[in-house]
VOKE-446185 format. One line per 8 residues: number of its first residue (from 1); for each residue y negated, x, z negated of C-alpha. Coordinates in Angstrom, 1 decimal, m for minus. Each point is the difference from the previous one (the first is absolute). Layout:
<lokes>
NUM = Y X Z  ...
</lokes>
This chain:
<lokes>
1 = 15.3 m4.3 m7.1  m1.8 m1.9 2.8  m3.3 0.3 m1.9  0.4 3.7 m0.4  0.7 0.3 3.8  m3.1 m2.0 0.7  m2.2 2.2 m2.2  1.4 3.1 1.7
9 = m0.8 m1.6 3.4  m3.6 m0.6 m1.2  m0.4 3.7 m1.0  1.5 1.0 3.4  m2.6 m2.2 1.7  m2.6 2.2 m1.6  1.8 3.1 1.3  m0.2 m1.2 3.6
17 = m3.6 m0.9 m0.2  m0.9 3.4 m1.4  2.2 1.6 2.7  m1.9 m1.8 2.8  m3.3 0.9 m1.5  0.9 3.7 m0.4  1.5 0.2 3.5  m3.5 0.0 1.4
25 = 0.6 m2.5 2.8  3.7 0.9 0.3  m0.9 3.7 0.9  1.8 1.5 m3.0  3.7 m0.7 0.6  1.4 0.7 m3.5  m2.3 m2.7 m1.4  1.1 m2.4 2.8
33 = 3.6 0.7 m0.8  m0.7 m0.6 m3.7  m1.8 m3.3 0.8  2.8 m1.3 2.2  2.6 0.9 m2.6  m1.9 m1.7 m2.8  m0.7 m3.0 2.2  3.7 m0.4 1.0
41 = 1.2 0.4 m3.6  m2.7 m2.4 m1.3  0.9 m2.7 2.5  3.7 0.5 m0.6  m0.3 m0.4 m3.8  m2.4 m2.9 0.4  2.5 m1.7 2.3  2.8 0.5 m2.5
49 = m2.1 m1.3 m2.9  m0.4 m3.3 2.0  3.7 m0.7 m0.8  m1.0 m1.0 m3.5  m3.8 m0.3 m0.1  m1.8 m2.8 1.9  m2.0 1.4 2.9  m3.5 m1.1 m1.2
57 = 0.5 1.6 m3.4  1.6 3.2 1.4  m2.8 0.4 2.5  m2.7 m0.4 m2.7  1.8 2.6 m2.3  0.5 2.4 2.9  m3.7 m0.1 1.0  m1.2 0.2 m3.6
65 = 2.3 3.0 m0.8  m1.1 1.7 3.2  m3.7 m0.5 m0.7  0.3 1.3 m3.6  2.3 2.9 1.2  m2.3 1.2 2.7  m3.0 0.0 m2.3  1.8 1.9 m2.8
73 = 1.5 2.5 2.5  m3.4 0.6 1.5  m1.6 0.3 m3.5  2.7 2.5 m1.2  0.3 2.2 3.1  m3.0 m0.5 2.2  m3.0 m0.2 m2.3  m0.6 m3.7 0.5
81 = m2.1 m1.6 m2.7  0.7 m3.4 m1.6  m2.8 m2.0 m1.6  0.2 m2.2 m3.0  m0.4 m3.1 2.3  2.9 1.2 2.1  2.1 0.4 m3.1  m0.8 m3.5 m1.1
89 = 0.9 m1.3 3.4  3.3 1.8 0.0  0.7 m1.4 m3.4  m0.7 m3.5 1.4  2.4 0.7 2.9  2.7 1.0 m2.5  m0.7 m3.0 m2.2  0.2 m2.3 3.0
97 = 3.4 1.4 1.2  1.4 m0.1 m3.6  m1.2 m3.5 m0.4  1.6 m1.1 3.2  3.3 1.7 m1.0  0.0 m1.6 m3.4  m0.9 m3.5 1.4  2.8 0.0 2.6
</lokes>
């Protein structure tokens, strides 16, 4: 349950980053509202996940999921390209997070 909340928090982190980017220096209010909503929900879920997941592990997973999510969202919806080297690096990030989870 707490791991699922943490993953959702990571995806929401990507949402607020995209919202800030699309707000064009906070001039487009709907994107600002979207960013603030995503940021609030992300931090809330991250905080709840800390009840059962150690902070260093939770923070690492939150960041990794956020990085992967924003890249996939930008690829799927905004024409962002992903190189083979980037895919390899993302696989290494996932392997590192999985390795830390399995070792602890």
